[in-house]
C-alpha positions in Angstrom: 75.7 -28.9 -16.3 72.3 -29.9 -17.4 70.7 -32.7 -15.4 68.8 -35.5 -17.1 65.9 -37.3 -15.4 67.2 -40.4 -13.6 63.9 -41.5 -12.4 63.1 -43.6 -15.4 60.0 -45.7 -15.6 60.1 -49.4 -14.6 58.9 -52.0 -17.2 55.6 -52.3 -15.2 55.0 -48.6 -15.3 55.8 -48.4 -19.0 53.5 -51.3 -19.8 50.4 -50.3 -17.8 51.1 -46.6 -18.5 51.1 -47.3 -22.2 47.8 -49.2 -21.9 46.3 -46.3 -19.9 47.7 -43.7 -22.4 46.0 -45.5 -25.4 42.7 -45.6 -23.6 43.1 -41.9 -22.6 43.8 -40.9 -26.2 41.6 -43.1 -28.3 38.8 -44.7 -26.1 37.8 -42.5 -23.2 36.9 -39.4 -25.3 34.2 -41.5 -27.0 33.3 -44.0 -24.3 32.9 -41.5 -21.4 29.4 -40.3 -22.5 27.8 -43.7 -23.0 29.4 -45.0 -19.8 28.0 -42.1 -17.8 24.6 -42.7 -19.4 24.7 -46.4 -18.4 25.8 -45.5 -14.9 22.9 -43.0 -14.6 20.5 -45.7 -15.7 21.8 -48.1 -13.1 21.6 -45.4 -10.4 18.1 -44.4 -11.5 19.1 -40.7 -12.0 20.9 -38.7 -14.7 24.5 -37.5 -14.1 24.7 -34.0 -15.4 27.7 -32.7 -17.3 29.4 -30.9 -14.5 29.4 -34.0 -12.3 30.6 -36.1 -15.2 33.6 -33.8 -15.6 34.4 -34.1 -11.9 34.2 -37.9 -11.9 36.1 -38.1 -15.2 39.1 -36.1 -14.1 39.2 -37.4 -10.6 39.3 -41.0 -12.0 42.1 -40.1 -14.4 44.0 -38.6 -11.5 43.5 -41.7 -9.3 44.5 -44.1 -12.0 47.6 -42.1 -12.7 48.6 -42.3 -9.1 48.1 -46.0 -9.0 50.1 -46.7 -12.1 52.9 -44.2 -11.7 53.2 -44.0 -7.9 56.8 -45.2 -7.8 57.8 -42.9 -10.6 56.2 -39.9 -8.9 58.1 -40.7 -5.7 61.4 -40.8 -7.6 60.8 -37.6 -9.5 59.8 -35.9 -6.2 63.1 -37.0 -4.8 64.8 -35.3 -7.7 62.9 -32.1 -7.0 64.1 -32.2 -3.4 67.7 -32.4 -4.6 67.5 -29.3 -6.7 64.6 -27.0 -6.2 66.4 -23.9 -7.6 67.0 -25.6 -11.0 63.3 -26.6 -11.1 62.2 -23.0 -10.4 64.6 -21.7 -13.0 63.3 -24.2 -15.6 59.7 -23.1 -14.9 60.6 -19.4 -15.3 62.7 -19.9 -18.5 60.1 -22.3 -19.9 57.3 -19.8 -19.4 59.1 -17.0 -21.2 60.0 -19.3 -24.1 56.4 -20.7 -24.3 54.8 -17.2 -24.5 57.5 -16.0 -27.0 56.9 -18.9 -29.4 53.1 -18.6 -28.9 53.1 -15.0 -29.9 54.9 -15.8 -33.2 52.6 -18.8 -33.9 49.4 -16.8 -33.1 50.4 -14.1 -35.6 51.1 -16.7 -38.3 48.0 -18.6 -37.7 45.8 -15.6 -37.3 45.8 -14.9 -41.0 45.3 -18.5 -42.0 42.6 -19.4 -39.4 40.5 -16.2 -39.3 37.1 -16.9 -37.9 38.1 -20.1 -36.2 38.6 -19.9 -32.4 40.1 -22.3 -30.0 37.1 -24.3 -29.0 39.0 -25.8 -26.0 39.2 -22.3 -24.5 35.5 -21.8 -25.2 34.5 -25.0 -23.4 36.6 -24.0 -20.4 35.0 -20.5 -20.4 31.5 -22.1 -20.4 32.3 -24.5 -17.5 33.9 -21.8 -15.4 30.5 -20.1 -15.3 28.6 -23.2 -14.1 31.1 -25.0 -11.9 33.9 -22.5 -11.1 35.5 -24.5 -8.3 35.7 -27.8 -10.1 36.9 -26.1 -13.3 39.7 -24.3 -11.5 40.8 -27.5 -9.8 40.8 -29.3 -13.1 42.6 -26.6 -15.0 45.2 -25.9 -12.4 45.9 -29.4 -11.0 44.1 -32.4 -12.5 44.8 -31.7 -16.1 48.5 -30.6 -15.7 49.2 -33.5 -13.4 47.7 -36.2 -15.7 48.9 -34.7 -18.9 52.5 -34.2 -17.7 52.8 -37.7 -16.4 51.5 -39.2 -19.7 53.0 -36.8 -22.3 56.3 -36.0 -20.7 56.9 -38.6 -18.0 55.8 -41.5 -20.2 55.9 -40.6 -23.9 58.8 -38.0 -24.1 61.1 -39.9 -21.7 60.4 -43.2 -23.4 61.3 -41.7 -26.9 64.5 -40.1 -25.8 66.4 -43.3 -26.4 65.6 -42.8 -30.1 66.9 -39.3 -30.2 66.1 -36.0 -28.5 64.7 -34.5 -31.7 62.4 -37.5 -32.2 61.2 -37.3 -28.6 60.5 -33.5 -28.9 58.7 -33.8 -32.2 56.5 -36.8 -31.5 55.6 -35.8 -28.0 54.6 -32.3 -29.1 52.4 -33.6 -32.0 50.7 -36.2 -29.8 50.2 -33.5 -27.1 48.6 -31.1 -29.6 46.1 -33.5 -31.4 43.9 -34.4 -28.4 43.2 -30.7 -27.8 41.7 -30.2 -31.3 40.8 -33.4 -33.2 37.4 -33.8 -31.6 36.5 -30.2 -32.6 37.6 -30.9 -36.2 35.4 -34.0 -36.3 32.4 -32.3 -34.7 32.6 -29.3 -37.0 33.6 -31.4 -40.0 36.4 -29.0 -40.7 40.0 -30.3 -40.9 41.3 -26.7 -40.7 40.6 -26.9 -36.9 43.5 -29.4 -36.8 45.8 -26.5 -37.6 44.9 -25.0 -34.3 46.9 -27.8 -32.8 50.0 -25.8 -33.8 49.2 -23.5 -30.9 50.1 -26.4 -28.6 53.5 -26.9 -30.2 55.1 -24.1 -28.2 53.7 -25.4 -24.8 54.7 -28.9 -25.8 58.3 -27.9 -26.4 58.6 -25.8 -23.3 57.1 -28.4 -21.0 59.4 -31.2 -22.4 62.4 -28.8 -22.0 61.5 -28.0 -18.4 61.3 -31.7 -17.6 64.5 -32.6 -19.3 66.5 -29.6 -18.0 65.4 -29.8 -14.4 65.4 -33.6 -14.1 62.0 -33.6 -12.4 58.5 -33.9 -13.7 57.3 -31.4 -11.1 59.0 -28.6 -13.1 56.8 -29.3 -16.1 53.7 -29.9 -13.9 54.4 -26.5 -12.3 54.9 -24.8 -15.6 51.8 -26.3 -17.1 49.7 -25.3 -14.1 51.1 -21.7 -14.2 50.4 -21.4 -17.9 46.9 -22.7 -17.5 46.3 -20.3 -14.6 47.4 -17.3 -16.7 45.1 -18.5 -19.6 42.3 -18.9 -17.1 42.8 -15.3 -15.8 42.7 -14.1 -19.4 39.4 -15.9 -20.1 37.9 -14.5 -16.9 38.9 -11.0 -17.8 37.3 -11.3 -21.2 34.0 -12.4 -19.6 33.9 -9.5 -17.1 
């Protein structure tokens, strides 16, 4: 029998989590640069891009812990109650994710010839300059923060309106932040179609959370998928 997450968010977690989520999606991508520039002026020294990335992701992690601490304790308790189900969800989710990705990549390859995933290119560049921080971000900070927000907050909050709605909206919202800045920077709306490559991960991650009953299953799946992608990028650069 499938287990549903019982560690629902409290009203306080939902409110402050929603405020943080909006800032994360709509404000921080544009405000981070000017804020770091202002901080550098106050300190009398410039803060280079690698240090900015470290401060940025560590701050997101810290705020996530503060707002969702109670939820994380409850979902950790759920993990302790059924570790085998969580591991099974990770394994099945990974197979499903890569299977769907293969189909989507073949379909998008013909439509988006010449357009590469600039998110992967950015990671590839950072791994050369700050390998340790990039690995920490890709394998822990990003999966942790994104899973709490997109699955723990958004997906779980939408399930009351229907599972289909929860899957659809959470997947679309998860995909857009990975591509919309590149579409604007390149003034090419076709880059938004690259967001379809994040639909399969979004579905698999939401399923892993729902099926296992603990957010740690989706965090683990996210970290594992990111790790495999990182290995692929490293092999291409060798």
